[in-house]
mmCIF file as gemmi writes it, N, C-alpha and C atoms, coordinates in Angstrom:
data_model
loop_
_atom_site.group_PDB
_atom_site.id
_atom_site.type_symbol
_atom_site.label_atom_id
_atom_site.label_alt_id
_atom_site.label_comp_id
_atom_site.label_asym_id
_atom_site.label_entity_id
_atom_site.label_seq_id
_atom_site.pdbx_PDB_ins_code
_atom_site.Cartn_x
_atom_site.Cartn_y
_atom_site.Cartn_z
_atom_site.occupancy
_atom_site.B_iso_or_equiv
_atom_site.pdbx_formal_charge
_atom_site.auth_seq_id
_atom_site.auth_asym_id
_atom_site.pdbx_PDB_model_num
ATOM 1 N N . MET Axp A 1 ? 38.572 -65.648 8.702 1 0 ? 1 A 1
ATOM 2 C CA . MET Axp A 1 ? 38.504 -64.301 8.164 1 0 ? 1 A 1
ATOM 3 C C . MET Axp A 1 ? 37.998 -64.353 6.729 1 0 ? 1 A 1
ATOM 4 N N . ALA Axp A 2 ? 37.183 -63.429 6.367 1 0 ? 2 A 1
ATOM 5 C CA . ALA Axp A 2 ? 36.599 -63.374 5.034 1 0 ? 2 A 1
ATOM 6 C C . ALA Axp A 2 ? 37.614 -62.894 4.005 1 0 ? 2 A 1
ATOM 7 N N . ASN Axp A 3 ? 37.499 -63.421 2.814 1 0 ? 3 A 1
ATOM 8 C CA . ASN Axp A 3 ? 38.34 -63.019 1.693 1 0 ? 3 A 1
ATOM 9 C C . ASN Axp A 3 ? 37.412 -62.622 0.544 1 0 ? 3 A 1
ATOM 10 N N . PHE Axp A 4 ? 37.15 -61.331 0.416 1 0 ? 4 A 1
ATOM 11 C CA . PHE Axp A 4 ? 36.18 -60.841 -0.548 1 0 ? 4 A 1
ATOM 12 C C . PHE Axp A 4 ? 36.811 -60.497 -1.892 1 0 ? 4 A 1
ATOM 13 N N . ILE Axp A 5 ? 36.039 -60.738 -2.952 1 0 ? 5 A 1
ATOM 14 C CA . ILE Axp A 5 ? 36.399 -60.257 -4.277 1 0 ? 5 A 1
ATOM 15 C C . ILE Axp A 5 ? 35.169 -59.554 -4.849 1 0 ? 5 A 1
ATOM 16 N N . ALA Axp A 6 ? 35.41 -58.518 -5.629 1 0 ? 6 A 1
ATOM 17 C CA . ALA Axp A 6 ? 34.32 -57.794 -6.28 1 0 ? 6 A 1
ATOM 18 C C . ALA Axp A 6 ? 33.868 -58.593 -7.498 1 0 ? 6 A 1
ATOM 19 N N . VAL Axp A 7 ? 32.57 -58.641 -7.705 1 0 ? 7 A 1
ATOM 20 C CA . VAL Axp A 7 ? 31.991 -59.336 -8.856 1 0 ? 7 A 1
ATOM 21 C C . VAL Axp A 7 ? 31.445 -58.279 -9.814 1 0 ? 7 A 1
ATOM 22 N N . PRO Axp A 8 ? 32.132 -58.032 -10.927 1 0 ? 8 A 1
ATOM 23 C CA . PRO Axp A 8 ? 31.635 -57.048 -11.89 1 0 ? 8 A 1
ATOM 24 C C . PRO Axp A 8 ? 30.326 -57.536 -12.515 1 0 ? 8 A 1
ATOM 25 N N . MET Axp A 9 ? 29.287 -56.731 -12.414 1 0 ? 9 A 1
ATOM 26 C CA . MET Axp A 9 ? 27.993 -57.174 -12.925 1 0 ? 9 A 1
ATOM 27 C C . MET Axp A 9 ? 28.023 -57.401 -14.421 1 0 ? 9 A 1
ATOM 28 N N . ALA Axp A 10 ? 28.907 -56.732 -15.129 1 0 ? 10 A 1
ATOM 29 C CA . ALA Axp A 10 ? 29.014 -56.902 -16.582 1 0 ? 10 A 1
ATOM 30 C C . ALA Axp A 10 ? 29.516 -58.296 -16.946 1 0 ? 10 A 1
ATOM 31 N N . GLN Axp A 11 ? 30.155 -58.984 -16.023 1 0 ? 11 A 1
ATOM 32 C CA . GLN Axp A 11 ? 30.672 -60.321 -16.294 1 0 ? 11 A 1
ATOM 33 C C . GLN Axp A 11 ? 29.654 -61.413 -15.984 1 0 ? 11 A 1
ATOM 34 N N . LEU Axp A 12 ? 28.499 -61.027 -15.443 1 0 ? 12 A 1
ATOM 35 C CA . LEU Axp A 12 ? 27.452 -61.998 -15.142 1 0 ? 12 A 1
ATOM 36 C C . LEU Axp A 12 ? 26.45 -62.035 -16.29 1 0 ? 12 A 1
ATOM 37 N N . ALA Axp A 13 ? 25.99 -63.233 -16.611 1 0 ? 13 A 1
ATOM 38 C CA . ALA Axp A 13 ? 24.9 -63.356 -17.578 1 0 ? 13 A 1
ATOM 39 C C . ALA Axp A 13 ? 23.691 -62.633 -17.011 1 0 ? 13 A 1
ATOM 40 N N . ASP Axp A 14 ? 22.896 -62.037 -17.873 1 0 ? 14 A 1
ATOM 41 C CA . ASP Axp A 14 ? 21.745 -61.264 -17.428 1 0 ? 14 A 1
ATOM 42 C C . ASP Axp A 14 ? 20.808 -62.097 -16.553 1 0 ? 14 A 1
ATOM 43 N N . THR Axp A 15 ? 20.59 -63.353 -16.915 1 0 ? 15 A 1
ATOM 44 C CA . THR Axp A 15 ? 19.704 -64.215 -16.11 1 0 ? 15 A 1
ATOM 45 C C . THR Axp A 15 ? 20.297 -64.485 -14.739 1 0 ? 15 A 1
ATOM 46 N N . THR Axp A 16 ? 21.616 -64.636 -14.675 1 0 ? 16 A 1
ATOM 47 C CA . THR Axp A 16 ? 22.286 -64.864 -13.388 1 0 ? 16 A 1
ATOM 48 C C . THR Axp A 16 ? 22.185 -63.623 -12.518 1 0 ? 16 A 1
ATOM 49 N N . LEU Axp A 17 ? 22.467 -62.465 -13.095 1 0 ? 17 A 1
ATOM 50 C CA . LEU Axp A 17 ? 22.378 -61.217 -12.345 1 0 ? 17 A 1
ATOM 51 C C . LEU Axp A 17 ? 20.964 -61.009 -11.837 1 0 ? 17 A 1
ATOM 52 N N . ASN Axp A 18 ? 19.979 -61.233 -12.682 1 0 ? 18 A 1
ATOM 53 C CA . ASN Axp A 18 ? 18.593 -61.059 -12.28 1 0 ? 18 A 1
ATOM 54 C C . ASN Axp A 18 ? 18.235 -62.008 -11.135 1 0 ? 18 A 1
ATOM 55 N N . ALA Axp A 19 ? 18.693 -63.255 -11.202 1 0 ? 19 A 1
ATOM 56 C CA . ALA Axp A 19 ? 18.425 -64.222 -10.137 1 0 ? 19 A 1
ATOM 57 C C . ALA Axp A 19 ? 19.069 -63.777 -8.823 1 0 ? 19 A 1
ATOM 58 N N . LEU Axp A 20 ? 20.295 -63.261 -8.885 1 0 ? 20 A 1
ATOM 59 C CA . LEU Axp A 20 ? 20.963 -62.762 -7.679 1 0 ? 20 A 1
ATOM 60 C C . LEU Axp A 20 ? 20.189 -61.599 -7.071 1 0 ? 20 A 1
ATOM 61 N N . LEU Axp A 21 ? 19.768 -60.672 -7.915 1 0 ? 21 A 1
ATOM 62 C CA . LEU Axp A 21 ? 19.035 -59.505 -7.429 1 0 ? 21 A 1
ATOM 63 C C . LEU Axp A 21 ? 17.685 -59.91 -6.84 1 0 ? 21 A 1
ATOM 64 N N . GLU Axp A 22 ? 16.99 -60.846 -7.483 1 0 ? 22 A 1
ATOM 65 C CA . GLU Axp A 22 ? 15.713 -61.314 -6.952 1 0 ? 22 A 1
ATOM 66 C C . GLU Axp A 22 ? 15.903 -61.997 -5.601 1 0 ? 22 A 1
ATOM 67 N N . GLU Axp A 23 ? 16.944 -62.808 -5.483 1 0 ? 23 A 1
ATOM 68 C CA . GLU Axp A 23 ? 17.209 -63.471 -4.202 1 0 ? 23 A 1
ATOM 69 C C . GLU Axp A 23 ? 17.507 -62.446 -3.125 1 0 ? 23 A 1
ATOM 70 N N . PHE Axp A 24 ? 18.296 -61.443 -3.457 1 0 ? 24 A 1
ATOM 71 C CA . PHE Axp A 24 ? 18.669 -60.431 -2.482 1 0 ? 24 A 1
ATOM 72 C C . PHE Axp A 24 ? 17.452 -59.669 -1.972 1 0 ? 24 A 1
ATOM 73 N N . VAL Axp A 25 ? 16.583 -59.228 -2.866 1 0 ? 25 A 1
ATOM 74 C CA . VAL Axp A 25 ? 15.423 -58.436 -2.437 1 0 ? 25 A 1
ATOM 75 C C . VAL Axp A 25 ? 14.359 -59.293 -1.767 1 0 ? 25 A 1
ATOM 76 N N . SER Axp A 26 ? 14.484 -60.618 -1.88 1 0 ? 26 A 1
ATOM 77 C CA . SER Axp A 26 ? 13.521 -61.524 -1.248 1 0 ? 26 A 1
ATOM 78 C C . SER Axp A 26 ? 13.981 -61.992 0.132 1 0 ? 26 A 1
ATOM 79 N N . ARG Axp A 27 ? 15.161 -61.596 0.541 1 0 ? 27 A 1
ATOM 80 C CA . ARG Axp A 27 ? 15.673 -62.018 1.849 1 0 ? 27 A 1
ATOM 81 C C . ARG Axp A 27 ? 14.792 -61.481 2.967 1 0 ? 27 A 1
ATOM 82 N N . ASP Axp A 28 ? 14.752 -62.21 4.064 1 0 ? 28 A 1
ATOM 83 C CA . ASP Axp A 28 ? 13.987 -61.76 5.236 1 0 ? 28 A 1
ATOM 84 C C . ASP Axp A 28 ? 14.458 -60.39 5.677 1 0 ? 28 A 1
ATOM 85 N N . GLY Axp A 29 ? 13.5 -59.545 6.03 1 0 ? 29 A 1
ATOM 86 C CA . GLY Axp A 29 ? 13.823 -58.23 6.553 1 0 ? 29 A 1
ATOM 87 C C . GLY Axp A 29 ? 14.089 -57.178 5.502 1 0 ? 29 A 1
ATOM 88 N N . THR Axp A 30 ? 13.766 -57.471 4.234 1 0 ? 30 A 1
ATOM 89 C CA . THR Axp A 30 ? 14.036 -56.479 3.191 1 0 ? 30 A 1
ATOM 90 C C . THR Axp A 30 ? 12.803 -55.693 2.79 1 0 ? 30 A 1
ATOM 91 N N . ASP Axp A 31 ? 11.642 -56.003 3.371 1 0 ? 31 A 1
ATOM 92 C CA . ASP Axp A 31 ? 10.425 -55.29 3.004 1 0 ? 31 A 1
ATOM 93 C C . ASP Axp A 31 ? 9.918 -54.51 4.208 1 0 ? 31 A 1
ATOM 94 N N . TYR Axp A 32 ? 9.892 -53.209 4.085 1 0 ? 32 A 1
ATOM 95 C CA . TYR Axp A 32 ? 9.464 -52.328 5.169 1 0 ? 32 A 1
ATOM 96 C C . TYR Axp A 32 ? 8.386 -51.392 4.65 1 0 ? 32 A 1
ATOM 97 N N . GLY Axp A 33 ? 7.584 -50.898 5.556 1 0 ? 33 A 1
ATOM 98 C CA . GLY Axp A 33 ? 6.58 -49.918 5.174 1 0 ? 33 A 1
ATOM 99 C C . GLY Axp A 33 ? 5.194 -50.516 5.121 1 0 ? 33 A 1
ATOM 100 N N . GLU Axp A 34 ? 4.25 -49.656 4.867 1 0 ? 34 A 1
ATOM 101 C CA . GLU Axp A 34 ? 2.852 -50.068 4.863 1 0 ? 34 A 1
ATOM 102 C C . GLU Axp A 34 ? 2.449 -50.763 3.57 1 0 ? 34 A 1
ATOM 103 N N . THR Axp A 35 ? 3.108 -50.442 2.469 1 0 ? 35 A 1
ATOM 104 C CA . THR Axp A 35 ? 2.791 -51.081 1.196 1 0 ? 35 A 1
ATOM 105 C C . THR Axp A 35 ? 3.995 -51.874 0.713 1 0 ? 35 A 1
ATOM 106 N N . GLU Axp A 36 ? 3.704 -53.003 0.091 1 0 ? 36 A 1
ATOM 107 C CA . GLU Axp A 36 ? 4.77 -53.849 -0.418 1 0 ? 36 A 1
ATOM 108 C C . GLU Axp A 36 ? 5.164 -53.405 -1.824 1 0 ? 36 A 1
ATOM 109 N N . THR Axp A 37 ? 6.448 -53.283 -2.066 1 0 ? 37 A 1
ATOM 110 C CA . THR Axp A 37 ? 6.961 -52.905 -3.379 1 0 ? 37 A 1
ATOM 111 C C . THR Axp A 37 ? 7.067 -54.164 -4.238 1 0 ? 37 A 1
ATOM 112 N N . PRO Axp A 38 ? 6.572 -54.135 -5.466 1 0 ? 38 A 1
ATOM 113 C CA . PRO Axp A 38 ? 6.66 -55.31 -6.338 1 0 ? 38 A 1
ATOM 114 C C . PRO Axp A 38 ? 8.117 -55.73 -6.578 1 0 ? 38 A 1
ATOM 115 N N . LEU Axp A 39 ? 8.315 -57.025 -6.757 1 0 ? 39 A 1
ATOM 116 C CA . LEU Axp A 39 ? 9.646 -57.599 -6.952 1 0 ? 39 A 1
ATOM 117 C C . LEU Axp A 39 ? 10.387 -56.94 -8.106 1 0 ? 39 A 1
ATOM 118 N N . ASP Axp A 40 ? 9.707 -56.735 -9.237 1 0 ? 40 A 1
ATOM 119 C CA . ASP Axp A 40 ? 10.399 -56.164 -10.398 1 0 ? 40 A 1
ATOM 120 C C . ASP Axp A 40 ? 10.876 -54.734 -10.134 1 0 ? 40 A 1
ATOM 121 N N . GLN Axp A 41 ? 10.14 -53.986 -9.32 1 0 ? 41 A 1
ATOM 122 C CA . GLN Axp A 41 ? 10.575 -52.625 -8.967 1 0 ? 41 A 1
ATOM 123 C C . GLN Axp A 41 ? 11.795 -52.669 -8.044 1 0 ? 41 A 1
ATOM 124 N N . LYS Axp A 42 ? 11.813 -53.612 -7.118 1 0 ? 42 A 1
ATOM 125 C CA . LYS Axp A 42 ? 12.965 -53.752 -6.219 1 0 ? 42 A 1
ATOM 126 C C . LYS Axp A 42 ? 14.217 -54.12 -7.021 1 0 ? 42 A 1
ATOM 127 N N . VAL Axp A 43 ? 14.064 -55.065 -7.947 1 0 ? 43 A 1
ATOM 128 C CA . VAL Axp A 43 ? 15.191 -55.507 -8.767 1 0 ? 43 A 1
ATOM 129 C C . VAL Axp A 43 ? 15.69 -54.351 -9.638 1 0 ? 43 A 1
ATOM 130 N N . ALA Axp A 44 ? 14.77 -53.615 -10.232 1 0 ? 44 A 1
ATOM 131 C CA . ALA Axp A 44 ? 15.156 -52.473 -11.073 1 0 ? 44 A 1
ATOM 132 C C . ALA Axp A 44 ? 15.903 -51.426 -10.252 1 0 ? 44 A 1
ATOM 133 N N . GLY Axp A 45 ? 15.47 -51.196 -9.025 1 0 ? 45 A 1
ATOM 134 C CA . GLY Axp A 45 ? 16.153 -50.24 -8.152 1 0 ? 45 A 1
ATOM 135 C C . GLY Axp A 45 ? 17.568 -50.677 -7.83 1 0 ? 45 A 1
ATOM 136 N N . LEU Axp A 46 ? 17.746 -51.961 -7.538 1 0 ? 46 A 1
ATOM 137 C CA . LEU Axp A 46 ? 19.098 -52.474 -7.271 1 0 ? 46 A 1
ATOM 138 C C . LEU Axp A 46 ? 19.975 -52.383 -8.508 1 0 ? 46 A 1
ATOM 139 N N . ARG Axp A 47 ? 19.405 -52.759 -9.647 1 0 ? 47 A 1
ATOM 140 C CA . ARG Axp A 47 ? 20.183 -52.711 -10.892 1 0 ? 47 A 1
ATOM 141 C C . ARG Axp A 47 ? 20.649 -51.288 -11.183 1 0 ? 47 A 1
ATOM 142 N N . SER Axp A 48 ? 19.788 -50.317 -10.939 1 0 ? 48 A 1
ATOM 143 C CA . SER Axp A 48 ? 20.143 -48.91 -11.134 1 0 ? 48 A 1
ATOM 144 C C . SER Axp A 48 ? 21.276 -48.502 -10.199 1 0 ? 48 A 1
ATOM 145 N N . ARG Axp A 49 ? 21.197 -48.942 -8.958 1 0 ? 49 A 1
ATOM 146 C CA . ARG Axp A 49 ? 22.248 -48.613 -7.986 1 0 ? 49 A 1
ATOM 147 C C . ARG Axp A 49 ? 23.563 -49.309 -8.333 1 0 ? 49 A 1
ATOM 148 N N . LEU Axp A 50 ? 23.493 -50.52 -8.887 1 0 ? 50 A 1
ATOM 149 C CA . LEU Axp A 50 ? 24.704 -51.2 -9.358 1 0 ? 50 A 1
ATOM 150 C C . LEU Axp A 50 ? 25.303 -50.456 -10.541 1 0 ? 50 A 1
ATOM 151 N N . ASP Axp A 51 ? 24.453 -50.058 -11.479 1 0 ? 51 A 1
ATOM 152 C CA . ASP Axp A 51 ? 24.912 -49.317 -12.663 1 0 ? 51 A 1
ATOM 153 C C . ASP Axp A 51 ? 25.641 -48.04 -12.272 1 0 ? 51 A 1
ATOM 154 N N . SER Axp A 52 ? 25.146 -47.366 -11.234 1 0 ? 52 A 1
ATOM 155 C CA . SER Axp A 52 ? 25.74 -46.097 -10.818 1 0 ? 52 A 1
ATOM 156 C C . SER Axp A 52 ? 26.995 -46.289 -9.953 1 0 ? 52 A 1
ATOM 157 N N . GLY Axp A 53 ? 27.243 -47.515 -9.506 1 0 ? 53 A 1
ATOM 158 C CA . GLY Axp A 53 ? 28.396 -47.77 -8.639 1 0 ? 53 A 1
ATOM 159 C C . GLY Axp A 53 ? 28.127 -47.502 -7.171 1 0 ? 53 A 1
ATOM 160 N N . GLU Axp A 54 ? 26.879 -47.186 -6.847 1 0 ? 54 A 1
ATOM 161 C CA . GLU Axp A 54 ? 26.508 -46.905 -5.45 1 0 ? 54 A 1
ATOM 162 C C . GLU Axp A 54 ? 26.634 -48.159 -4.582 1 0 ? 54 A 1
ATOM 163 N N . ILE Axp A 55 ? 26.374 -49.332 -5.174 1 0 ? 55 A 1
ATOM 164 C CA . ILE Axp A 55 ? 26.503 -50.603 -4.474 1 0 ? 55 A 1
ATOM 165 C C . ILE Axp A 55 ? 27.311 -51.561 -5.339 1 0 ? 55 A 1
ATOM 166 N N . GLN Axp A 56 ? 27.836 -52.622 -4.704 1 0 ? 56 A 1
ATOM 167 C CA . GLN Axp A 56 ? 28.64 -53.617 -5.407 1 0 ? 56 A 1
ATOM 168 C C . GLN Axp A 56 ? 28.262 -55.008 -4.938 1 0 ? 56 A 1
ATOM 169 N N . ILE Axp A 57 ? 28.487 -55.977 -5.812 1 0 ? 57 A 1
ATOM 170 C CA . ILE Axp A 57 ? 28.333 -57.382 -5.442 1 0 ? 57 A 1
ATOM 171 C C . ILE Axp A 57 ? 29.703 -57.876 -5.001 1 0 ? 57 A 1
ATOM 172 N N . LEU Axp A 58 ? 29.756 -58.462 -3.805 1 0 ? 58 A 1
ATOM 173 C CA . LEU Axp A 58 ? 30.996 -59.052 -3.303 1 0 ? 58 A 1
ATOM 174 C C . LEU Axp A 58 ? 30.786 -60.539 -3.072 1 0 ? 58 A 1
ATOM 175 N N . TYR Axp A 59 ? 31.832 -61.307 -3.301 1 0 ? 59 A 1
ATOM 176 C CA . TYR Axp A 59 ? 31.812 -62.749 -3.081 1 0 ? 59 A 1
ATOM 177 C C . TYR Axp A 59 ? 32.905 -63.087 -2.082 1 0 ? 59 A 1
ATOM 178 N N . ASP Axp A 60 ? 32.542 -63.858 -1.053 1 0 ? 60 A 1
ATOM 179 C CA . ASP Axp A 60 ? 33.492 -64.303 -0.038 1 0 ? 60 A 1
ATOM 180 C C . ASP Axp A 60 ? 33.974 -65.692 -0.436 1 0 ? 60 A 1
ATOM 181 N N . THR Axp A 61 ? 35.235 -65.793 -0.822 1 0 ? 61 A 1
ATOM 182 C CA . THR Axp A 61 ? 35.778 -67.067 -1.292 1 0 ? 61 A 1
ATOM 183 C C . THR Axp A 61 ? 35.899 -68.091 -0.169 1 0 ? 61 A 1
ATOM 184 N N . ASP Axp A 62 ? 35.963 -67.642 1.077 1 0 ? 62 A 1
ATOM 185 C CA . ASP Axp A 62 ? 36.066 -68.583 2.2 1 0 ? 62 A 1
ATOM 186 C C . ASP Axp A 62 ? 34.718 -69.25 2.497 1 0 ? 62 A 1
ATOM 187 N N . SER Axp A 63 ? 33.676 -68.457 2.612 1 0 ? 63 A 1
ATOM 188 C CA . SER Axp A 63 ? 32.357 -69.001 2.939 1 0 ? 63 A 1
ATOM 189 C C . SER Axp A 63 ? 31.552 -69.37 1.692 1 0 ? 63 A 1
ATOM 190 N N . GLU Axp A 64 ? 32.045 -68.959 0.515 1 0 ? 64 A 1
ATOM 191 C CA . GLU Axp A 64 ? 31.37 -69.179 -0.76 1 0 ? 64 A 1
ATOM 192 C C . GLU Axp A 64 ? 29.964 -68.566 -0.766 1 0 ? 64 A 1
ATOM 193 N N . GLN Axp A 65 ? 29.855 -67.386 -0.164 1 0 ? 65 A 1
ATOM 194 C CA . GLN Axp A 65 ? 28.604 -66.639 -0.138 1 0 ? 65 A 1
ATOM 195 C C . GLN Axp A 65 ? 28.845 -65.255 -0.728 1 0 ? 65 A 1
ATOM 196 N N . TRP Axp A 66 ? 27.768 -64.643 -1.179 1 0 ? 66 A 1
ATOM 197 C CA . TRP Axp A 66 ? 27.86 -63.322 -1.798 1 0 ? 66 A 1
ATOM 198 C C . TRP Axp A 66 ? 26.909 -62.374 -1.085 1 0 ? 66 A 1
ATOM 199 N N . ASP Axp A 67 ? 27.144 -61.088 -1.293 1 0 ? 67 A 1
ATOM 200 C CA . ASP Axp A 67 ? 26.275 -60.067 -0.722 1 0 ? 67 A 1
ATOM 201 C C . ASP Axp A 67 ? 26.38 -58.814 -1.586 1 0 ? 67 A 1
ATOM 202 N N . ILE Axp A 68 ? 25.441 -57.926 -1.397 1 0 ? 68 A 1
ATOM 203 C CA . ILE Axp A 68 ? 25.459 -56.621 -2.047 1 0 ? 68 A 1
ATOM 204 C C . ILE Axp A 68 ? 25.665 -55.595 -0.954 1 0 ? 68 A 1
ATOM 205 N N . VAL Axp A 69 ? 26.681 -54.765 -1.11 1 0 ? 69 A 1
ATOM 206 C CA . VAL Axp A 69 ? 27.017 -53.784 -0.08 1 0 ? 69 A 1
ATOM 207 C C . VAL Axp A 69 ? 27.233 -52.417 -0.725 1 0 ? 69 A 1
ATOM 208 N N . ASP Axp A 70 ? 27.158 -51.38 0.101 1 0 ? 70 A 1
ATOM 209 C CA . ASP Axp A 70 ? 27.388 -50.028 -0.408 1 0 ? 70 A 1
ATOM 210 C C . ASP Axp A 70 ? 28.857 -49.854 -0.771 1 0 ? 70 A 1
ATOM 211 N N . ARG Axp A 71 ? 29.139 -48.859 -1.584 1 0 ? 71 A 1
ATOM 212 C CA . ARG Axp A 71 ? 30.481 -48.614 -2.118 1 0 ? 71 A 1
ATOM 213 C C . ARG Axp A 71 ? 31.54 -48.491 -1.025 1 0 ? 71 A 1
ATOM 214 N N . GLU Axp A 72 ? 31.233 -47.743 0.036 1 0 ? 72 A 1
ATOM 215 C CA . GLU Axp A 72 ? 32.206 -47.542 1.111 1 0 ? 72 A 1
ATOM 216 C C . GLU Axp A 72 ? 32.517 -48.848 1.839 1 0 ? 72 A 1
ATOM 217 N N . SER Axp A 73 ? 31.489 -49.634 2.115 1 0 ? 73 A 1
ATOM 218 C CA . SER Axp A 73 ? 31.702 -50.929 2.771 1 0 ? 73 A 1
ATOM 219 C C . SER Axp A 73 ? 32.501 -51.865 1.878 1 0 ? 73 A 1
ATOM 220 N N . ALA Axp A 74 ? 32.189 -51.857 0.583 1 0 ? 74 A 1
ATOM 221 C CA . ALA Axp A 74 ? 32.929 -52.699 -0.36 1 0 ? 74 A 1
ATOM 222 C C . ALA Axp A 74 ? 34.399 -52.315 -0.368 1 0 ? 74 A 1
ATOM 223 N N . HIS Axp A 75 ? 34.67 -51.027 -0.423 1 0 ? 75 A 1
ATOM 224 C CA . HIS Axp A 75 ? 36.064 -50.562 -0.417 1 0 ? 75 A 1
ATOM 225 C C . HIS Axp A 75 ? 36.795 -51.044 0.838 1 0 ? 75 A 1
ATOM 226 N N . ARG Axp A 76 ? 36.148 -50.903 1.969 1 0 ? 76 A 1
ATOM 227 C CA . ARG Axp A 76 ? 36.747 -51.323 3.247 1 0 ? 76 A 1
ATOM 228 C C . ARG Axp A 76 ? 36.983 -52.837 3.274 1 0 ? 76 A 1
ATOM 229 N N . LEU Axp A 77 ? 35.989 -53.626 2.845 1 0 ? 77 A 1
ATOM 230 C CA . LEU Axp A 77 ? 36.112 -55.07 2.869 1 0 ? 77 A 1
ATOM 231 C C . LEU Axp A 77 ? 37.162 -55.578 1.883 1 0 ? 77 A 1
ATOM 232 N N . LEU Axp A 78 ? 37.287 -54.917 0.757 1 0 ? 78 A 1
ATOM 233 C CA . LEU Axp A 78 ? 38.27 -55.338 -0.233 1 0 ? 78 A 1
ATOM 234 C C . LEU Axp A 78 ? 39.691 -54.966 0.175 1 0 ? 78 A 1
ATOM 235 N N . GLN Axp A 79 ? 39.827 -53.973 1.043 1 0 ? 79 A 1
ATOM 236 C CA . GLN Axp A 79 ? 41.162 -53.561 1.518 1 0 ? 79 A 1
ATOM 237 C C . GLN Axp A 79 ? 41.709 -54.481 2.602 1 0 ? 79 A 1
ATOM 238 N N . ASP Axp A 80 ? 40.819 -55.116 3.338 1 0 ? 80 A 1
ATOM 239 C CA . ASP Axp A 80 ? 41.245 -55.991 4.455 1 0 ? 80 A 1
ATOM 240 C C . ASP Axp A 80 ? 41.912 -57.239 3.964 1 0 ? 80 A 1
């Protein structure tokens, strides 16, 4: 069973946060549509959504993996 903790973006070094966001937007299946969105625009969009609280970074202490999920999913996963 997963054991998630929220990772406050303010506690991450800017270079670390940027690397996480770049990795996330570069994952397979993250680019849709007829035109490709530049990496810096994707990262800026995620950062904006993190700033607004719309999405959160979660870390699974059991699998030692992280993910970015929407606020409702984060709330549900953190309650379990």
